[in-house]
N, C-alpha and C positions, 0 to 999 in steps of 0.2 A: 254179401257173403254171410251166411247164417252159421250160428254156433252148431257144431256137430251134435247129433243126437246120440243117445246111449246105443242105439242100433248101429250107427256109423262106427263108433268106437269098438263095439263088440265085433263087427264084421272085420275091422282091421286086426284086432287081436286074434281072431280065429285064423285069418290068413297068415299072420306072423307065426302062430303056433304050428300051422300046417306047412310051412315053407320047406323047400328042399335046400338044405345047407350047401349043396354042391352047385346051386344055380345062382351065379352072381347077378344075372339080369333080373331074376325074380326078387332078389334082395334089394336091388336098386329101385325096382318098382314099389316095393313095400316102403322103402325109406321116402320115396316121393309121396306116397299116400300119407305117411306119418307127418311129413312137412305140411301137406295140405290141411290135415286135421289141426295141427298146432297153429297154423296161420288163422284158421277159422276161430279157434279158441281165443287167440290174441286179438283178433278183430272185434270180438264180442266184449272185450275188456280193454278199451282204448287207453285207460290210465295205468295199466299193469305193465310196467317196464320189464319185469322178469318174464312174463309170458311172451312179450315181443322179442326179447333176447333169445329165449329158447326156440321160438319159431324161426328166427333168423338163422340160428345155428343149425337147426334141422334142415332148412332149405339149402344152406351152403353145403352141407354134407350130401344131401340128395343130388345136388347139381354136380358135386365132385364125383359121385358114383355113376352118374349118367353121362358124364363128359366123354366125348369121343377121343380125348387125349389121354385117357387113363392108362 
């Protein structure tokens, strides 16, 4: 897993800025992308407990949003 590039982050931010607020599935997809990026950042910094915690929280929220039980 490689650290995200500036282009990866820029693409995510552009998608976030252009999202349709009335589309909950689109929001869930974006939060999954966010979790992916944060996990890649945390993986590139194995000693950074804060980065790992932020990534874990983002993944938990993304999974909550994409759960079929919502």
